[in-house]
Structure formats: structure tokens, C-alpha cells
C-alpha positions in Angstrom: 0.0 0.0 0.0 1.3 3.4 -1.0 1.5 5.8 2.0 0.0 9.2 1.6 2.6 11.9 1.6 3.1 14.6 4.2 3.8 17.9 2.4 4.3 21.5 3.6 4.3 25.1 2.6 6.8 27.2 4.5 6.6 30.9 3.8 8.4 33.7 5.6 6.1 36.4 7.0 7.9 39.3 5.4 5.1 40.4 3.1 1.8 39.4 1.5 1.6 36.2 -0.6 1.6 36.5 -4.4 0.6 34.1 -7.1 4.0 32.3 -7.0 3.3 31.5 -3.3 -0.2 30.3 -4.2 1.3 28.0 -6.8 3.7 26.5 -4.3 1.1 26.0 -1.6 -1.5 24.6 -3.9 1.0 22.3 -5.6 2.0 20.9 -2.2 -1.7 20.4 -1.1 -2.6 18.8 -4.5 -0.2 15.8 -3.8 -2.8 14.4 -1.4 -2.1 13.3 2.2 -1.4 15.7 4.9 -0.6 19.4 4.1 1.3 21.4 6.7 1.8 25.1 7.1 5.1 26.2 8.7 6.1 29.8 9.4 9.8 30.4 8.7 10.4 33.5 10.9 14.0 33.3 11.9 14.7 36.7 10.3 13.4 38.7 13.3 14.3 42.0 11.6 11.9 41.5 8.6 9.2 39.2 9.8 5.9 40.7 11.0 2.9 39.2 12.9 0.5 41.0 10.5 2.0 39.2 7.5 1.6 35.8 9.3 -2.1 36.6 9.8 -2.3 37.5 6.2 -0.8 34.3 5.1 -3.3 32.2 7.0 -6.2 34.4 5.7 -5.1 34.0 2.1 -4.5 30.3 2.2 -7.9 29.7 3.9 -9.5 31.9 1.2 -8.0 29.6 -1.4 -9.6 26.6 0.3 -6.6 25.2 2.0 -6.6 23.7 5.5 -3.9 22.4 7.8 -3.3 20.9 11.2 -3.0 23.3 14.2 -0.9 24.5 15.9 1.4 25.8 13.2 5.2 25.4 13.7 7.0 28.7 14.0 10.8 28.5 13.7 11.3 31.2 16.2 9.7 29.0 18.9 12.1 26.1 18.3 15.6 27.5 18.6 16.5 24.6 21.0 16.0 22.1 18.1 18.5 24.0 15.9 20.9 24.4 18.8 20.9 20.6 19.4 21.6 20.0 15.7 24.5 22.5 15.9 25.8 20.8 19.0 25.8 17.4 17.2 27.8 18.9 14.3 30.2 20.5 16.7 30.7 17.2 18.4 31.6 15.7 15.1 34.3 18.4 14.7 32.6 19.8 11.6 32.0 23.4 12.6 34.5 26.3 12.9 34.1 29.9 13.8 34.4 32.5 11.1 35.3 36.0 12.1 35.4 37.4 8.5 33.1 40.3 7.8 31.1 40.3 4.5 33.4 43.1 3.3 36.5 41.0 4.1 35.1 38.1 2.3 34.3 40.2 -0.8 37.9 41.6 -0.7 39.3 38.1 -0.4 37.2 36.9 -3.3 38.2 39.9 -5.4 41.9 39.4 -4.6 41.6 35.7 -5.7 40.8 36.8 -9.2 38.6 34.2 -10.8 37.3 32.7 -7.6 35.0 29.6 -7.8 31.3 30.4 -7.7 28.4 28.5 -6.3 24.6 29.0 -6.2 24.9 31.8 -3.7 27.8 33.6 -5.4 31.6 33.4 -5.0 32.7 30.7 -2.6 34.2 31.6 0.8 37.9 30.9 0.7 38.2 29.3 4.1 40.5 31.8 5.8 39.1 31.1 9.3 39.2 27.4 8.8 43.0 27.7 9.1 43.0 29.5 12.4 44.3 27.7 15.5 42.2 27.1 18.6 44.3 29.8 20.3 43.6 32.3 17.6 39.9 31.6 17.7 39.8 32.0 21.4 41.7 35.3 21.2 39.2 36.7 18.7 36.2 35.6 20.8 37.8 37.2 23.9 38.1 40.4 21.9 34.3 40.3 21.4 34.5 39.9 17.6 31.3 38.7 16.0 31.5 35.3 14.4 29.5 32.8 12.5 29.5 29.0 12.6 30.6 27.5 9.3 30.3 23.9 8.2 33.6 22.3 7.0 32.0 20.8 3.9 35.1 19.0 2.7 35.5 17.2 6.0 31.7 16.5 6.2 31.7 14.9 2.7 34.6 12.8 3.6 32.7 11.5 6.6 29.4 10.7 4.8 30.7 9.5 1.5 28.6 9.8 -1.7 25.0 10.8 -1.2 21.9 10.9 -3.5 18.3 12.1 -3.3 15.3 11.6 -5.5 13.3 14.3 -7.3 9.9 13.3 -8.8 10.6 15.4 -11.9 14.3 14.7 -12.4 14.9 11.2 -10.9 18.0 10.2 -9.0 20.4 13.0 -8.3 23.9 12.7 -6.9 24.4 15.3 -4.2 27.2 17.8 -4.6 27.2 19.9 -1.4 30.7 21.2 -2.2 29.1 23.6 -4.7 28.1 25.8 -1.7 31.6 25.8 0.0 31.6 26.1 3.8 28.1 27.3 4.4 27.1 29.4 7.4 24.8 27.5 9.8 24.4 30.1 12.5 25.3 33.7 13.4 25.3 35.7 16.6 22.2 37.6 15.4 20.5 34.5 13.8 21.0 31.3 15.8 20.2 29.2 12.8 20.4 29.5 9.0 17.7 28.6 6.5 19.7 25.5 5.5 19.9 24.1 9.0 16.4 25.1 10.1 14.5 23.7 7.1 16.4 20.4 7.3 15.6 19.9 11.0 12.0 21.1 10.6 11.2 18.7 7.8 12.5 15.8 9.8 10.8 16.7 13.0 7.5 17.3 11.3 7.7 14.0 9.4 7.6 15.6 5.9 7.9 12.8 3.4 7.6 14.9 0.2 9.3 18.3 -0.1 7.7 20.4 -2.8 9.3 23.7 -3.6 10.4 25.9 -6.5 13.2 24.8 -8.8 15.2 27.8 -7.6 15.8 25.8 -4.4 17.0 22.6 -6.1 20.6 23.5 -5.5 19.9 24.0 -1.8 18.8 20.4 -1.6 22.4 19.3 -2.1 23.5 20.8 1.2 20.3 19.7 2.9 21.0 16.1 1.9 24.5 16.4 3.5 23.0 17.8 6.8 20.4 14.9 6.8 23.2 12.4 6.6 25.3 14.1 9.3 22.4 14.4 11.7 20.9 11.0 11.1 17.6 12.3 9.7 15.1 10.6 7.4 15.4 11.6 3.8 12.2 12.8 2.1 11.4 12.6 -1.6 11.5 15.9 -3.5 9.6 17.6 -6.3 11.1 20.9 -7.4 8.4 22.5 -9.5 8.7 25.2 -12.1 8.2 28.9 -11.2 5.5 31.3 -12.2 7.0 34.2 -14.2 5.9 37.7 -15.3 5.5 38.9 -18.8 9.3 39.6 -18.9 10.1 36.1 -17.8 11.2 37.1 -14.3 10.0 34.8 -11.5 7.4 36.4 -9.2 9.0 37.9 -6.1 8.0 40.2 -3.2 10.8 42.5 -4.0 9.4 43.2 -7.4 6.0 43.9 -6.0 4.2 41.0 -7.7 0.4 41.2 -7.4 -0.6 39.9 -4.0 -3.5 37.5 -3.3 -4.9 40.2 -1.1 -5.0 42.7 -4.0 -6.5 40.2 -6.3 -9.2 39.4 -3.8 -10.0 43.1 -3.3 -10.2 43.5 -7.0 -13.1 40.9 -7.1 -11.2 37.8 -8.2 -12.7 34.5 -6.9 -10.7 31.7 -5.3 -11.3 29.6 -8.4 -9.9 32.3 -10.7 -6.9 32.8 -8.6 -6.2 29.1 -8.4 -6.3 29.0 -12.2 -4.0 32.0 -12.4 -1.6 30.2 -10.1 -1.6 27.2 -12.4 -3.4 24.8 -10.0 -7.1 24.0 -10.1 -9.2 21.8 -7.8 -10.2 19.6 -10.7 -7.0 19.2 -12.5 -4.4 19.5 -9.8 -1.0 21.2 -10.4 0.2 22.0 -13.9 3.9 21.7 -13.0 6.4 23.9 -14.9 9.3 21.5 -14.2 
């Protein structure tokens, strides 16, 4: 018997939902099984309670429902701290004292520095610091971030794979990100760590999200192996785009679901605009 999947939609409450969000939420719910809503609010400087309320209102208006209570990342920092402690115990974390400007200068000085999905890769200057040098910098009160030694981590796990419903078997290549930051003083967890821990703790069995996050899955697969977490199946769907071919985004002021509702659009019309209808299910753009 095929088990019904557990999917999730995990927006950040930094603005109102737009059609691209609607596509992702409806796509996840259309897979059948249990649909979860999670609020990814680790960015305290940008997240707002009123946007969280708006998210719930918009999704309910579209006809979606989800179990309560909703998981909010800001309420589960202990879970992320425990994951960091485990990685620390494996000797895979190191403190990085480099400022963003110092990293940019290092990359610029390296000439044709290797690049990954998030830009030029960090050169690893702080990875070469001694314990005494790290202690001295901490004593000075210098801010620092916890980076994952990806090379050492990959050597520990060996080759890894994951399965995407639209692309099949994919060999993980977490080295493409370099030594990613997993926590900062002003943000006790990163997106990569939090989403990996959350999906495991919530029993998510099918992660559906935009194809722009496919690269991130490579580092998430590494974290799953290091933390001993279950590995979900994935489906990275295509993205809704505007007339110029740009993906819909908050920063570009894409039409919000709230504005469409106020303009008189019905839930059925908005579902169709988002590329997902109750009758036909998702029209993936993968």
C-alpha cells in the first residue's frame, strides 16, 4: 500500500503572498495526504505578525486547511541548537570572524574565484585558524558565524543521493556551496539548517518547492546524513513568471493575493491563475 505523503508550505512572513506562493502552496496540497503550514520566521528584523495573519487568511480563502498549531521556527531554537551541538561534536564546525566586506575583498583578490549557487565561494581563511587564535578573537568580542567544514563533512558521509519526482535520481554535490554558514550571533540558525531539521521533526515525506531551491537540496542532503535524519522525496516545480520572464517575487511587488481578492477575483480564478485547479491539480512547470 502506498503511504499518503506529508507535504508542507513554509513561507516567511515578510510580506503578503503573491501568485507564486499560491502555486507552491496549492502544488503541495494537491499531492494528497497531509498538508502542513510552517512559518519560517528566523529573520526577526523582517518578519511581522500581521503578515503571518495575512498568510493564514489568504490560504484559507484559497480553500486550504492544515493541522494546528502551526510550527513557527522562532519557537524552536532549541532544536536547531541541538543540531549544531551534534555537528560541533563531530568536529565539523569552525568559527568564522570574517566580515562580509573582508570576504568580498578576499574573493576579489583571488581573481577568478570559484562560484556556487549563492555567489563566490568563501575561501576558508578562518578554517585555518588555530584554537588559540579563535579563542583570542572571541575574547576580543569579535562577532563570528559557525561554518560547516563541507570538505570534512563529505569525507565523513561519503557519496549521497536524493530523488526528485521530476528529475529522478540526483547525486548530491554539497561542495558547490563551499563552507556554508549554519548560524550567526544575530541569527542562531540558518535557512539550510532550520529547514532540514524542521522537515525531519514534522515527518515531511515529500518536499515540494520551487526549482530555484534545487541547489539547496544538495546541502540539505548532507545535513540529513550528518544528523541521522530521514530523507524525504523531493519535487522541485517550475516557477510562475511575469511577462518579462522574471520569477514572481516580493521585492518586485508582484500582485498579491490580497489585492486580487480586493479586485473581485474569486478563489477559483486565482487558483487557475496560479496554475493549480481543484479539478486538474497542479500544472507543474518543471
